[in-house]
LUMDREN-300096 format. One record per atom (N, C-alpha, C): x, y, z; residue in one letter. Coordinates in steps of 0.02 Angstrom, whole numbers, plus 50000, padded with zeros to 5 digits. Example, Ala and Ser with C-alpha at 12.3 -4.5 7.8 and 13.67 -1.06 7.14 Angstrom:
BEGIN
506604971650390a506154977550390a506604983550390a506424988850354s506844994750357s506455000250394s
END
This chain:
BEGIN
549185540751065m548635543951101m548515550751071m547885552451059s547745558551023s547065561351043s547015567951039k546365571251051k545945571350987k546265570250930t545915571050865t545885564750824t546355560150832d546375554050791d545905548850821d545365547050785p544875542250813p545145535250821p545705533750788s545995527050793s546465526450853s546605531950885a547075532050942a546685532051007a547035530451061y546725531051127y546595538451142y546005540251167p545845547351180p546125549851246p546335545251289s546575547251355s547055542051382s547425543851434v547865539051466v547455533651499v546885535451526r546455530551559r546245525051511r546075527051451a545865522051402a546425517151386a547045519751384a547605515351369a547765510651426a547795513151487v547995508851543v547455503851562v546825505251542e546285500651558e546175495451503e546555495951450d546505490951396d546905484751417d546565479551436r546885473551463r547325470151411r547215471551348r547645468551297r548365470851303r548465476551334l549135479351340l549485477251405l549125474151449w549415472651515w550005467851512w550005463551464d550545458651458d551015460351400d550985466651378a551415468651322a552155468151342a552585465251297p553305464951313p553585471951323p553935473051377g554235479551391g553755484551420g553125482651431g552635487251461g552285491551410g552005497151435l551595501551393l552015507551371l552035508751306y552405514351277y551905518851242y551785524851268l551285529451241l551605535251205l551445535951140h551595542051103h550985546551108h551075552551131v550505556951145v550555563251103v550015564551068e549985570751028e549825576651073e549965582851050p549875588751092p549165589451118p549115592251179g548465593551207g548455592751282g547875594551312l547755593751383l547335587451393l547585583051435y547245576851450y547055576851524y546435578451539a546185578751607a545895571951626a546175568951678e545965562251697e545535562551760e544935559651757p544465560151815p544595554851868p545035549951855v545175544751903v545935544051910v546135540651964t546845539251972t547055533751923t547605534851890l547845530151839l548355525451867l548315519051847t548815514151867t548875509051812t549475506051808f549605501051756f550025495551787f549855489251774p550205483651807p550865481851774p551265486751758g551905485451726g552255491951710g552835491651678p553185497751659p552775501951610p552875508651615m552515513151570m552965518951550m552955520751486i553345526251459i552875530951422i552925537351437v552495542351404v552945547451370v552855548251303v553275552651264v552845557051219v552925563551217p552535567851172p552795567151100p552355567651053t552555567150983t552875573550957t552725579250988h552955585650963h553425589351012h553765585651055g554265588651097g554025590751166g554485592751209p554325594551279p553825600351284p553385599851333g552915605251348g552285605251306g552205600551260t551615600551216t551055596151243t551195592051293v550695587551322v550635588951396v550015589851418e549875591051488e549395585851514e549605582551569l549175577751603l548935580951668l548285581051678a548005584351737a547525579651771a547465580251836v546995576351875v546455580951901v545845578651899t545285582451926t545065579451992t544865583652039g544645581252104g545225580052151g545055577552211d545545576352264d545825569252258d546255568252210r546525561552199r547215562152166r547575556452167e548205556152133e548095555352058e548585557452019l548535556551946l548785549551927l549375547651952l549675541251934l549945537751997l549815531352004t550125527252055t550385520952022t550975518652045t551265512752015t551765509552062t551855503052055d552385499352089d552895496952038d552895500051979h553335497951924h553685504151896h554175503151853p554515508851823p554045513251782p554105519851791l553715524751754l554195529851726l554145531151661e554585535951628e554165541251593e554335547651606l553985553251574l554505557551539l554365559451477y554825563551438y554455569751413y554655575551437g554365581751413g553635582751429g553395579751483i552685580051501i552575585451555i552005588951550v551785593451603v551265589751645v551385589151710v550925585951756v550645591151803v549985591651805r549665596951845r549155594051893r549165596651956s548675594552005s548505600452050s547865601252064g547655606652109g547455604152178g547605597852192c547415594752255c547945595852308c547745598152368d548225599152422d548205593452473d547875587852455l547825582152499l548185576052472l548275575652407r548565569852375r549165571852332r549625567352325s550205568552281s549995567552209s550275571252162p550115570052092p550325563152068p550905560752092i551165554252072i551425550652134i551255544152139r551505540152194r551815533752166r552435532352186v552795526452163v552995522352223v552865515852222g553045511452277g553325504852252g553365499952297g553595493252278g554285493452247g554345490152188d554975490152152d555005495652099d554555500452105g554495505552054g555025510952057g555015515152006l555445520952001l555115525951954l555335532051957l555095537151911l555695540351877l555675540451812k556175543851772k555825549551736k556025555751749a555715561651718a556265565751685a556175567051620v556655570951581v556285576751548v556525582751558d556225588751528d555495589451546d555315587751608c554615588051629c554485594151673c553845595651681r553625601151724r553065598651768r553145599351834f552655596951882f552365603051918f551715603751916v551375609451947v550855606751996v550895608952060g550415606452108g550535609352177g550225606152227l550265608652295l550605603652342l550615597252324e550925592052365e551495588952327e552015586452362p552585583552327p552425576652297p552795574852245l552775568152219l553055563452272l552735557752282r552955552952333r553285547052297r553945546752304i554325541552270i554605536952323i554265531352333g554465526552385g554685519952357g554785519552291g554995513352261g555725511652276g555885505352270r556565503252285r557045504252227r556795506252170g557215507452112g557565514152115g557955515752063r558315522052060r557935526952016r557635531852048s557265537052013s557735542451988s557575545151929e557995550251898e557575556151874e557825562151888f557495568251866f558015572551831f557915573951767t558395577751728t558065583751695t558345589651705n558095595751674n557335596551685n557125595151744s556405595651760s556275601351808s555655603551808r555455609351848r554865607551892r554905609851956f554375608552004f554105615252028f553465616352017e553155622752036e552625621552088e552755623852150g552275622852204g552305615852233g552395610952191t552475604052213t553215602852228t553415596652233g554105594952247g554185587452244g554675584752281v554795577552281v554935575152352v554595569852372l554745566152433l555025559452412l555675558452425l556025552352406l556135548152468l555925541752464q555955537552523q556165530452505q556665527952541h556895521052537h557345519552477h557235522552420g557605520652360g558195525152347g558355525952282q558905530152261q558625535652216q558955541352218g558735546952177g559305550552145g559215552452081l559705556452045l559355562552017l559605568452034f559315574752010f559855578551972f559715580251909l560195583851868l559845589951836l560095595851853g559835601951821g559095603251834g558875602251896c558165603151912c558045609851949c557445612551940v557245618851972v556645617552017v556695620052079f556145619552127f555895626652140f555335628352110d555035635052115d554475634652167d554615637752226r554145637352282r553985630052299r554495625752295a554395618552303a554945615752348a554845609552371r555285606352419r555575599852391r556155598052417l556455591452404l556595588252472l556295582352483l556375578752546l556635571752531l557145569652567a557405562852561a557405559752631a557095553952638r557005550952704r557235543752706r557355541352766e557505534552785e557795530152729e558435528852737r558795524052695r558775525952621r558815532352609t558825534852540t559535536752521t559715535352458a560355537452431a560215542652377a560495548552385l560325554152340l560955557052310l560945558252245v561465561852210v561125567452171v561375573552179a561065579252146a561595584152121a561485586752061r561935591652032r561525597051998r561765603252005a561455609051973a560715609751991a560585610352056l559905611552081l559805619052092l559175621252081r558985628152094r558345628152134r558355631752192f557755632652233f557595640152233f556975641852218e556775648852213e556135650052252e556155655252295g555545657752327g555165652952370g555525648352404h555175643552447h554865647152507h554235645452523e553895648152581e553775642352630e554085642852688g554025637352736g553365637152773g552985642552772g552355642652807g552435643052882g551885642452919g551905643252992g552285637753027g552365631852996i552725626353028i553465626653013i553685631252972g554395631852958g554675626152917g554295623852867a554515618252826a555125620052785a555615615552782s556245616852748s556175615952672s556585619452635a556595618452562a556945611952545a557475610252581l557845604052570l557925600552637l557625594552643t557655590652705t557965583952690t558475582052729l558815575652721l558795572152788l558415566652791t558305563052853t558525555752845t559015553652883g559255546752877g559495545152807g559855549752776t560005549452705t560755549752693t560975546352640r561655547252614r561585551352550r561935556952547a561825561452490a562475564952470a562525566252405e563055570452377e562705575752334e562785582052353i562435587452319i562955592552297i562955593952232t563455598452203t563105603952163t563345610052171d563075615852134d562335616652148d562175618652209c561485619752229c561415627152248c560965630652213v560845637752225v560145638752251v560085642052309m559435643252341m559365650752352m558815653652325t558725660852330t558035662452358t558015667752398d557385670552424d556935665352457d557235661252500c556845656452538c556625659652604c556025658152625r555745661052687r555495655452730r555895653852782v555705648552828v555625651752896v555005652652917a554865656052980a555055651753039a555315654853092y555495651253152y554875649053188y554865642553208s554305639853245s554555637753314s554305640953366e554545639853434e554485632553454e555045629653476g555045622753499g555055617553444g555095619653382r555095614953327r555775614853293r556035608853280s556665608253245s556545608553170s557075609553134g557025609353061g556785615653029g556745621153067t556515627353037t557115630853005t557345627952951a557915630552913a557815629052839a558135633052797t558075631852725t558345624952708t558925623052737v559215616352728v559235613052796v558925607152801h558895603652865h559135596552856h559665594652894v559955587952889v559935584852958v559665578652965n559585575853031n559575568253030n559485565253089r559385558153101r559895553653066r560525555153078g561045550653054g561205551252981g561025556552949s561195557552878s561935558652870s562205556352814e562895557752794e562875561152727e563075567552727v562955571752668v563595575652651v563725576252587v564275580352562v563985585652516v564065591952536f563845597652494f564465600852463f564435602152399t564955605952364t564625611652326t564835617752341d564565623752307d563815624452321d563645624652385l562965626352406l562935633752420l562465637252387s562395644552394s561685646152416s561625649952471i560965651952497i560985659552504i560575663052465t560575670352466t559865672952474t559815678852503g559155681852514g558735677952562g559045673852603d558685669652649d558365673852705d557765671752727q557415675552778q557305671352841q557685666152850g557645662052910g558325659052924g558345653852966c558965650152976c559125646652910c559735647452887a559915644752821a560045637252824a560455634952872v560655627952875v560605625552947v560295619752957e560285616553023e560485609253015e561005607253053v561255600353054v561175597853125v560825592253134r560675590053202r560655582453207r560705580053269d560625573153290d561275569153287d561335564653336q561925560353340q561975555953278q562575555153253g562675551153193g562625555053128g562375561153131t562325565353071t563005568553058t563245567652996r563895570452976r563815573952909r564025580152908v563945584152848v564595587852832v564795587652769e565375591352746e565145596652695e565345602852708f565185608352662f565845610952632f565875610952566t566445614052532t566175619852490t566455625652503r566245631852469r565505633252481r565305632752544l564635634952564l564635642652565l564125645652536t564035652852538t563335654452563t563295658352616v562645660252644v562615667852650v562065670652626q561955677852634q561235678952653q561135682052710g560445683152733g560365680952804g559815677552819g559695675252887g559215679852924g558965677352980w558475680853021w558795683353084w558605689253107e558955692353163e558875688453228e558385684053234k558275680453296k558595673553298k558945671553244r559225664753243r559925664753214r560255659153224y560905658253193y560825656253121y561265658553078t561205657153007t561385649952990t561915647453021v562115640453014v562155637453084v561775632053096l561725629053163l561895621653159l562355619453202v562525612353209v562375610453281v561955605353292t561715604353360t561545596953373t561395595353436h561165588753457h561655583253435h562295584053451s562815578953439s562985577853366s562765582153322a562935581553252a563655583753240a563925581953181e564605583953162e564585587353094e564955592853088a564965596453024a565665599053012a565835599652948r566475602352926r566345607652873r566645613552883l566575619052835l567255620452803l567285619952737t567905620952700t567815626652650t568255631552653d568245637252606d567535640152600d567235641552657s566535643652658s566475650952681s565885653952666r565765660952683r565055661852708r565005665552764v564345667552791v564375675152797v563985678652755v564065685952749v563395689552751v563415695852773h562835700252772h562225697052806h562345693852863t561795690652897t561405695652940t560755694652943h560335699052984h560385697153058h560595691053071g560675688853140g561385686653153g561465680853184a562125678253201a562395674053144a563035672053151g563355668253097g563295660753106g563805657553134v563845650253140v563835648253213v563435643153230k563395640853299k563425633353303k563835630753350a563845623653367a563595623053438a563075619153449m562805618053516m562765610553529m563135608153579d563165600953593d563355597153529d563865599453495a564035596653429a564785597153417a564985594753358t565685595153337t565725598953272t566145604153270l566215608253210l566945609053193l567125607353131v567815607953107v567835613153052v568315617753056l568385622953006l569015621852966l568955622652901d569535622452856d569475628152806d569435634252834g569325640152793g568615642552798g568475647252844l567805650052852l567865657652861l567475661352822t567435668652829t566735670452852t566705674252906v566065677152930v566155684652932v565745688252896e565835695552894e565165699152885e565165705352908d564575709752902d563965706552934d564055704152995s563515700953032s563265705653086s562605705653097l562325709753150l562355706253218l562485699853218g562535696053280g563235693153288g563325688553336p563985685453346p564225681753283p564885681053277g565165677853218g565125670253222g565535667253265v565545659953275v565455658553349v564995653953365t564855652253435t564885644753445t565205642653499a565215635553519a564965635053590a564455631053602v564175629953668v564175622453682v564545620353733r564605613253751r564805609153689r565275611653652s565455608653588s566205608153581s566415604653528t567105604453507t567175608353442t567595613553443l567715617753385l568455617553369l568635615553308s569335614853291s569445616453217s570085617053199g570235618053128g570685624053117g570645626753056r571085632253035r570695636952990r570995643052983g570755647552932g570095651052948g570005653253010l569405657153026l569555664553016l569125667852978s569175675152969s568505678252987s568505682553037a567895685853060a568015693353060a567585697153026r567685704353023r567025707953010r567035714253031r566455718653025r565825715353054r565875713653118i565335710453154i565155714753214i564515715553227r564285720153279r564395717453349r564405710753356r564475707853422r565105703453424r565175699353475t565795695553485t565945691153424t566575691153403l566765687453343l566775679953354l567065677753412l567115670653427l566925669453499l566375665653510n566135663853576n566285656553589n566585655053647a566695648053665a566465647153737a565905643753746v565595642853812v565565635453828v565885633453882e565905626353902e566115621953844e566605624153806s566805620653746s567565619753743s567775615153700r568485614153686r568605616953616r569045621953612t569155625453550t569905625653534t570085623753473h570775623953451h570785626153378h571015632253366l571015635153299l571695637953282l571895637453220t572505640553195t572345644853135t572805649353119e572725653853061e572065657753066e572035662153115v571425665753131v571525673153116v571025676253085e571025683453071e570395686453102e570495691453145l569945694753180l570035702253173l569555705753142r569655712953135r568995716553123r569055723253130d568505727753115d567885726353158d567985726553224l567425726053271l567295732953299l566675735053296d566495741753322d565975741053377d566185738053433a565735737253489a565615743953524a565025744753551v564845750953585v564925749953660v565325754053694p565415753153767p564775754653805p564695751053861v564125752053906v564365756053966v563995761253984t564185765554040t563765763854101t564095762354157e563745760754219e563535767154255e563135766454308e562895772154346e563465776254376e564015772854393n564575776454423n565015779854371n564825779454309g565195782754256g565715778554221g565855772554249e566345768154217e566035764854155e566455764054105a566225760954042a566575754354032a566225749654001y566525743153985y566215740653920y566545735753890f566315732853827f565975726153840f565365725353814e565025718953818e565295714053767e565575716553712h565785712253657h566515713653638h566815708453610g567505708953588g567645703553536g568275701653531a568455696753479a568345689553502a568635687553558v568615680553580v568385680353653v567855676453666y567575675853733y567595668453753y567875667053811v567935660153837v567605659953906v567145655253914q566825654453980q566765646953995q567045644954052q567005638054076q567195633054021q567725634453986g567955629853934g568705630653924g568965627353872e569665627753855e569745629953783e570195634753773l570305637453706l571045637953691l571225636053629e571905637053604e571865640353536e572235645853529l572285649353465l573015649953446l573175648453383e573865649053360e573865652753293e574305657853288g574355661553226g573765666053214g573745671753249v573165676153247v573375683053223v572975685853177l573035692853157l572415696553183l572525701753223a571965705553251a572085712953240a571575716553217s571655723653206s570985727253210s571015733453230d570435737853231d569845734753269d569985732853330l569465729853373l569295734853428l568725737953423n568495742553475n568145738553529n568525734853565g568295730353617g568905726553640g568805720653670w569375716653692w569535711353640w570175709353639f570365703753597f570185697153630f570325696553696l570205690253731l569905691653799l569365688253816l569065688653882l568945681453906l569245679653963v569185672953991v568845673454058v568285670054066v567895669954128v567815662754150v568125661154207d568065654354235d568235649054182d568745650254143g568965645554092g569715646154082g569975642654031r570695642754017r570805644153943r571305648353929a571465649953860a572215650153851a572445647653795v573155648053775v573165651153705v573485656953699v573495660553636v574225661853618v574415660153557s575115660953537s575165663453465s575715666953452g575835669453385g575325674553362g575245679953403v574735685053388v575075691453367v574795694553315r574995701253294r574365705653297r574375710553342a573775714553354a573935721953347a573495725553313e573555732853305e572875736053318e572895741553355r572295745553367r571735741253398r571925737653450v571445733853490v571345737653555v570735739153574h570615743253633h570925740153695h570775733853709t571065730253765t571255723353740t571865721253752f572075714853722f571785708853759f571925708153824a571705702153859a571435703853928a570875700653946l570575701354012l570435694354040l570545693554105s570345687354138s569995689154203s569475685254219g569105686654280g568735680454304g568495680654366d568125675154395d568495668554386d569125668654408s569555662754406s569755660654335s569645664854287g569875663354220g570635663854215g570935659554172m571655659354165m571825659654091m572315663854073a572535664354004a573285664454000a573555660753952t574275660853937t574365663953868t574765669253865l574895672753803l575625671753785l575755669253726r576435667653706r576575670653637r577155673953631n577365676853567n576825681553539n576645686553579v576155691553560v576505698153546v576305701453493r576525708353480r575905712553470r575775717053518a575175721153517a575355728453523a575105732553479t575265739753479t574635743953471t574695750253490e574185755353480e573525753753514e573555751753576a572945750553614a572675757053643a572025757253655l571715763053687l571615761853762l571435755753780g571345754153850g571935750353878g571835746753933n572365742553961n572515736853913n573145735553900q573315729853858q573145723353895q573315723053959l573205716953998l572815718654060l572315714654075c571885716154133c571665709654166c571775709154232a571555703354270a571155705754331a570575702454341r570145704354396r569865698054430r569635698954491s569235693954526s569535686954521s570135686154546a570485679754547a570665677254478a570655681554428g570895679654362g571655679554360g571925676554307f572655676054303f572875676454230f573385680554218l573685681054151l574415679254155l574635674854112e575345673154105e575555675054035e576085679254031v576305681953967v577035680053956v577175677053898l577855674753883l578085677253815l578715679353810d579035680953747d578605685753705d578375691153737s577895695553703s578115702853708s577775706953668f577925714153664f577275718053660f577175722753707f576585726853708f576805734153708f576545738053660e576735745053655e576105749253643e576055754453684g575525759353674g574895757853713g574665762753751s574035762353787s573855769353810s573225771053806e572995777553832e572955777353909e572965771353937n572955770554010n573595766954031n573525762254076a574085758054096a574145752254047a574745749654040l574835743853997l574555737454029l574635736654094a574375730754129a574025732954193a573505729054212y573085730954268y572875724454303y572925724254369a572695718354407a572355720654470a571755718154481q571375719654542q571145713154573q571435711654631d571285705254664d571395699454617d571925699854578a572085694854528a572835695154515a573095690754470g573805690454460g574015690954387g574605693854376i574905694254310i575635692054315i575845687554271t576535685454268t576815686954199t577395690354198l577725691854134l578405688254133l578525684654078r579165681454068r579435683353999r580035686153998s580345688253935s579875692553894s579595697553926t579075701753895t579255709153905t579065713253855v579185720453857v578525724153859v578455728853908l577905733553910l578185740453897l577925743853846k578235750053825k577715755253805k577835761453827g577505767153798g576775768253815g576575767153877a575895768953898a575855776253916a575265779253907r575175786153932r575165786254007r574905780954038g574905780354110g575485776054133g575355771854185a575865767654214a575985761454171a576535758054185g576655751654152g576195746354180g576215745354247i575775740554281i575455744054340i574795743054348v574425745654406v574115739854443v574225739654510l573955734254552l573475737154604l572865734354606f572365736354655f572215730454701f571995732054762g571795726954809g572355722054820g572205715654815s572715710554824s573035708554757s573015712954710g573325711754645g574075710454651g574315705854610a575025703954613a575315703554543a575955705554537a576305705054474a576975701554486a577155697154440h577785693454443h578135694254376h578745697054377l579115698254315l579775694454315l579915690954260e580555687654251e580835689554182e581455691954181d581795693554118d581355698154074d581035702854106s580575707254071s580765714554078s580395718954043e580585725954041e579965730354039e579985735654078i579455740854077i579805747454063i579615750854008r579975757053993r579545761953954r579765768253959d579485773653919d578735774753931d578515773853992c577815775154009c577755782154039c577165785154032g577065791954057g577015792254132g576775786954163g576725786654236g577265782354266g577115779454324a577605775154357a577705768754316a578285765654327g578385759154296g577905754054324g577885753554391i577405749254426i577095753254482i576435753454484s576075757354535s575655752654577s575825752154642l575435748154688l574955752754725l574305751554719r573815756054747r573535753754814r573755748054838s573495745454901s574065742354941s573995742455007e574495739255048e574485731655040e573955728955010k573905721754998k574225719654932k574405724454892s574695722954827s575405720354835s575625716554784k576285713554788k576585713054718k577245714454714v577595713754651v578275710554664v578465706054618g579125703054621g579465703554553g580095706254553l580465707154490l581115703154494l581265699554440y581865695454438y582185696154369y582815698454372r583185699454309r582795703954260r582485709054286s582055713354246s582285720654250s582015724754203t582215731754197t581605736154198t581635741554238v581125746854239v581485753354226v581375756454169t581775762254151t581405766954104t581605773254108g581355778354062g580635780254072g580355779154131n579645780654144n579565787554175n578985790554165g578875797354188g578775797954263g578575792754296g578485792854368g579005788454402g578855786254463h579295781754498h579405775354457h579965772254468g580045765654439g579565760854472g579545761054539i579055757154578i578765761754631i578105762454634a577795766954681a577225763454718a577175764854783g576625761854821g576695763254894g576205761154933p576215762255006p576755758055039p576945760155100e577465756655137e577285749355150e576635747955159e576435741155177e576455736355118e576465738955058a576475734554999a577125730754996a577105724754968v577695720454964v578015721154895v578645722954894v579035723554832v579665719354840v579755714754795e580345710554797e580695710954729e581375711154731y581725711054667y582405707854675y582665705354619e583315702054620e583625702854551e584255705254550d584625706154487d584235710454438d583975716154462c583565720454420c583915727154408c583705730654356v583925737454342v583305741954346v583305746554395i582765751354403i583095758254403i583095761454344s583485767654337s583195772154284s583445778454285e583275783454235e582515784554231e582185783654288n581485785754294n581485792854323n581005796854306d581035804054319d581005805754393d580645801854433l580565803354503l580965798554546l581135800754608t581545796754653t581155790654676t581515785154682e581195778954706e581025779854780e580365779054796r580175779854866r579795773854893r579665769054849a579315763154873a579775759054917a579495755854967r579895751455010r580105745454969r580745743954971v581015738454932v581285733254981v581095727254971r581335721955015r581655716454972r582265714854987a582605709754949a582255703054959a582265698954908s581935692454911s582245687954963s582855689654985t583195685355034t582975687055106t582615692655115d582405694555183d581915689355211d
END
């Protein structure tokens, strides 16, 4: 085919309309000399077709004029080094159906609508570039190697099998509908080494899929080395029952302040391995009505919450959350079990009430109406609370905490069990229970507080084999009907009383425990308060014991 050779076909149309070639063995094989070939009609050929430039990639351009497709076929189509251009925003440049497939090597596609590949064959794209256009793959199989999507999309739908390696997405604009750069619907896919930069997917109220990467409707996908940077919307959304996605070495940087950067929802399942979500403008990772498994996740420098689970199952190991403006780990109506956890560098701002009292809205771990288990935790430099349990249950063990404002709080019938905890250098109360909350502490050591080490108001605290040491104020303070129960425990070296009961309704029981070396009474309180002890040592406190003491046998 040539623009200058009179013996050659002058256009693709002339070749495909030559009926003598329709029954050619192996189909139509076109050698095309350099030039622009503008086709005024949609081209089709009743058999396989191969188009190859005579002078290498980029020397031949096929263009369509008007609002029409350039090529349609139900047979194999192969393009090598061809530039395909379309200015139509209503039709795809190329449409493949039936038993067809498209093989494109070293090609460049320029347009406004994606190529529609619906053939049952295996389409292949190698070292090809998509500018403005993209690919819609449906029903068949697709292989993408070393392809670039410049302001373009890749969509795989219904019963598609996709394998992709070394993909690059640049500058995708989702528009007002929040169209994703990569959408996988009802698809089985393996995607390796995918880099996405400067994608802008605007949030659309009430619309799903407003994310740079959107996986849904029962897709099973494995991502390895997916990187999303400079993102201006939700980076990843995984949704729908039956959808299962595994991410290994996912890296996300960016996000929108009004949305979560990585979202797993609507009964979907996701696994994050050795992944990082950093410098987000909004929140980090969220599971809502879903299952999320962690095997190494770092969330840092986020303006919103770090990891959130709502009505979900969150499990795994290796969570590291640091330098986050709001709560590091939220668990609401969820079952959470994590090991090997690192939580640090939270700088929450206290809120001051009208009465002058200040409290923290955010901290490290928040549990509400759910169950949480943490094992093996390092916590440091948290200007807020380490654990807050509200109407839920938490079991935390193996914790080493330094410079945490308040270690654990329970309220509104929340219950927490703390085992093998070592916490030092607190600014507020180390342990605090309110409003029918309950804290059980076993085999632990707490040292240092600018206030009391433990505090209970209309709530309960139980210490077993635990040491409270070195508060500026009292060791334990009880308000209202607050109660403390100590077994084989020790309160010492506090600036105030060892145990201070502030109400006649307060109650304390000590068994095989020691209260010593405190600046105030060992036990102090009104006559009506109940104090019980057995086999205890209460000595070497600076002031005389004046609280009423009643033996447990009375």
